[in-house]
C-alpha positions in Angstrom: -6.7 -8.5 28.8 -10.2 -9.3 27.6 -9.3 -13.0 27.4 -7.9 -12.9 30.9 -11.1 -11.4 32.3 -13.2 -14.0 30.5 -11.0 -16.8 32.0 -11.4 -15.2 35.5 -7.7 -14.5 35.8 -8.4 -10.8 36.5 -11.6 -9.0 37.6 -11.2 -5.8 35.8 -9.5 -4.7 32.6 -7.1 -1.9 33.5 -7.1 1.3 31.6 -3.9 2.8 30.2 -3.3 6.2 28.9 -2.1 5.7 25.3 1.4 6.9 24.4 1.8 9.7 21.9 2.6 8.3 18.4 6.3 8.6 17.9 6.6 7.3 14.4 7.9 9.7 11.8 5.3 10.7 9.2 6.1 9.9 5.6 6.1 12.2 2.7 3.8 11.5 -0.3 4.4 11.1 -4.0 3.0 13.7 -6.4 0.9 12.9 -9.5 4.0 13.5 -11.7 6.1 11.1 -9.6 3.4 8.4 -9.7 3.2 8.7 -13.5 7.0 8.3 -13.7 7.1 5.3 -11.4 4.2 3.4 -12.8 4.0 3.6 -16.6 1.6 1.2 -18.2 4.0 0.2 -21.0 5.6 -3.0 -19.9 9.2 -2.3 -21.0 9.1 1.2 -19.5 7.9 -0.3 -16.2 10.7 -2.8 -16.3 13.2 0.0 -17.0 12.1 1.9 -13.9 12.2 -1.1 -11.6 15.4 -2.7 -12.9 18.3 -2.8 -10.5 20.8 0.0 -11.4 23.8 -1.1 -13.6 26.3 -0.6 -10.8 24.5 -3.3 -8.8 24.5 -7.1 -9.2 22.7 -8.1 -12.4 19.6 -10.3 -12.0 19.5 -12.3 -15.2 16.0 -11.5 -16.5 13.4 -8.8 -16.6 10.6 -10.7 -14.7 11.9 -9.6 -11.3 11.7 -5.9 -12.3 8.2 -6.4 -13.7 7.2 -8.1 -10.5 8.3 -5.2 -8.3 6.8 -2.6 -10.6 3.5 -4.5 -10.3 3.8 -5.0 -6.6 4.4 -1.3 -5.8 1.7 -0.2 -8.3 -0.9 -2.4 -6.5 0.4 -1.2 -3.1 -0.1 2.5 -3.9 -3.4 1.8 -5.7 -5.0 0.1 -2.7 -3.2 1.8 0.2 -1.7 -1.4 1.4 0.9 -2.1 4.1 4.1 -3.8 3.1 3.1 -7.0 4.9 -0.3 -7.1 3.2 1.1 -6.8 -0.4 3.8 -9.4 0.3 1.1 -11.9 1.4 -1.3 -11.3 -1.5 -2.7 -14.6 -2.9 -4.7 -15.2 -6.1 -7.7 -16.1 -4.1 -7.8 -12.6 -2.7 -8.1 -10.9 -6.1 -11.4 -10.6 -8.0 -10.9 -9.2 -11.5 -14.6 -9.2 -12.3 -15.3 -7.1 -9.2 -12.4 -4.8 -9.8 -10.9 -5.3 -6.4 -9.5 -7.6 -3.7 -9.9 -8.8 -0.2 -7.2 -7.9 2.4 -7.3 -10.6 5.0 -3.7 -11.6 5.7 -0.2 -10.2 6.1 3.5 -11.3 6.4 4.6 -10.8 10.0 8.0 -9.9 11.4 9.2 -13.5 11.2 8.4 -13.7 7.5 5.3 -15.9 8.0 1.9 -15.3 6.5 -0.8 -14.8 9.2 -3.5 -12.4 10.4 -3.6 -8.7 9.7 -2.1 -6.2 12.0 -4.0 -5.8 15.3 -6.4 -8.7 14.3 -8.1 -10.5 17.2 -10.3 -13.6 17.5 -13.3 -11.2 17.6 -12.1 -8.9 14.8 -10.0 -10.2 11.9 -9.6 -6.6 10.6 -10.3 -8.0 7.1 -11.4 -5.5 4.5 -12.2 -5.2 0.7 -10.9 -2.5 -1.6 -11.7 -1.4 -5.2 -8.7 -0.6 -7.4 -8.4 1.3 -10.6 -8.8 -0.4 -14.0 -5.3 0.4 -15.1 -3.9 -1.3 -12.0 -6.1 -4.4 -12.6 -4.7 -4.6 -16.1 -1.1 -4.4 -14.8 -1.8 -7.0 -12.2 -3.5 -9.3 -14.7 -0.4 -9.1 -16.9 1.7 -10.2 -14.0 -0.7 -13.0 -13.0 -0.2 -14.6 -16.4 3.5 -15.1 -15.7 3.6 -15.5 -11.9 6.2 -18.3 -11.2 5.2 -21.4 -9.3 5.7 -21.2 -5.5 5.3 -24.8 -4.2 5.7 -23.9 -0.5 3.2 -21.0 -0.8 0.7 -22.0 -3.5 -1.1 -19.0 -5.0 1.3 -16.4 -3.7 1.5 -13.6 -6.2 4.7 -11.9 -5.3 7.6 -14.2 -4.2 11.4 -14.3 -4.1 13.3 -17.6 -4.1 10.0 -19.4 -3.5 8.8 -17.6 -0.4 7.4 -14.2 0.7 9.7 -11.2 0.0 11.7 -10.0 3.0 10.9 -6.6 4.3 14.4 -5.2 3.9 14.6 -6.4 0.3 11.4 -4.7 -0.7 12.7 -1.4 0.8 15.9 -1.7 -1.3 13.9 -2.3 -4.5 11.7 0.7 -3.8 14.7 2.9 -3.5 16.0 1.6 -6.8 12.7 2.6 -8.5 12.9 6.1 -7.0 16.5 6.5 -8.1 15.7 5.4 -11.7 12.8 7.8 -11.9 14.9 10.7 -10.6 13.0 11.0 -7.3 14.9 12.3 -4.3 14.6 10.0 -1.3 17.5 11.3 0.7 16.0 14.6 1.8 12.4 13.3 1.9 11.0 10.4 4.0 10.0 8.0 1.3 9.9 4.4 2.3 7.4 1.7 1.1 5.0 3.0 3.7 4.8 6.3 1.9 2.6 4.6 -0.7 -0.1 4.1 2.0 0.2 7.8 2.9 0.0 8.7 -0.8 -3.2 6.6 -1.3 -4.9 8.0 1.8 -4.0 11.6 0.9 -5.1 11.3 -2.7 -8.3 9.4 -2.1 -9.5 11.6 0.8 -10.7 14.2 -1.7 -12.4 11.5 -3.8 -14.1 9.2 -1.4 -16.3 9.7 1.7 -14.6 9.4 5.0 -16.4 6.2 5.8 -15.5 4.5 2.5 -11.9 5.6 2.8 -11.6 4.2 6.3 -13.1 0.9 5.2 -10.7 0.7 2.2 -7.5 1.4 4.3 -8.7 -0.3 7.5 -8.6 2.7 9.7 -11.0 2.7 12.7 -10.9 6.4 13.4 -10.9 9.8 11.7 -7.8 10.6 13.8 -5.8 7.9 12.1 -7.0 9.0 8.6 -5.9 12.6 9.6 -2.5 11.2 10.6 -2.0 9.8 7.1 -3.2 12.9 5.3 -0.2 14.7 3.9 -1.6 16.9 1.1 0.3 18.5 -1.7 -1.7 21.6 -1.5 -1.5 22.7 -5.1 -2.9 19.3 -6.1 -5.8 19.9 -3.7 -7.0 22.9 -5.7 -8.2 20.7 -8.6 -11.0 18.9 -6.7 -12.2 22.2 -5.3 -13.0 23.7 -8.7 -16.6 22.5 -8.3 -17.2 25.0 -5.5 -15.7 27.9 -7.4 -19.2 29.4 -8.2 -19.9 29.5 -4.4 -16.5 31.2 -3.8 -17.3 33.8 -6.4 -20.3 34.9 -4.4 -18.0 36.1 -1.6 -18.3 39.7 -2.9 -22.0 39.5 -3.2 
């Protein structure tokens, strides 16, 4: 609409009342579940992310290691599925403990701009990730297979970006191997973004958190906040002296 106004096609930009969000909110993973899904030990990580024995065998362990690394980076940075599947080496800065998020895989399977990006606003952002995640990622970078059609692509399958449906299947295999129920809880790949937002909300300022995840409003950050309330007690221990003054 803004472009149409600039070109003189319309005189005014119409205002629309936004529809209420109808997407179902995801559940989040607990600390115990994250530890089970993402062990640092390479063979244990491979075990968790290996296709179950009743499924078709894949031939080697590298695919399981790739998916374990992919999902670990996703939850450690609060990424969308399309963002992690588009991740290139040039986006990663090991010395600076982070990465730049400036591209994503779209619905057609092509790498392009981020969600809601415009000519005026690329929606690009930078995010710091934990040291253990960096080490897991470095380990995978040393064995990343060549991808001639997508040079520098970190996570690929058959020489191209991983399809969205396939990444969801692999995520469920990991949940199943770790003994995590995904049938009565809403746990898709997007739950990793909910998990990151929820956990980091008690550790980062609202402004830094929104910059890391790419939210433009507190309302959106609120939408992604799904606290496991017992785990919220730990960060509050610092205010216990103040609480003790309740009785004077």
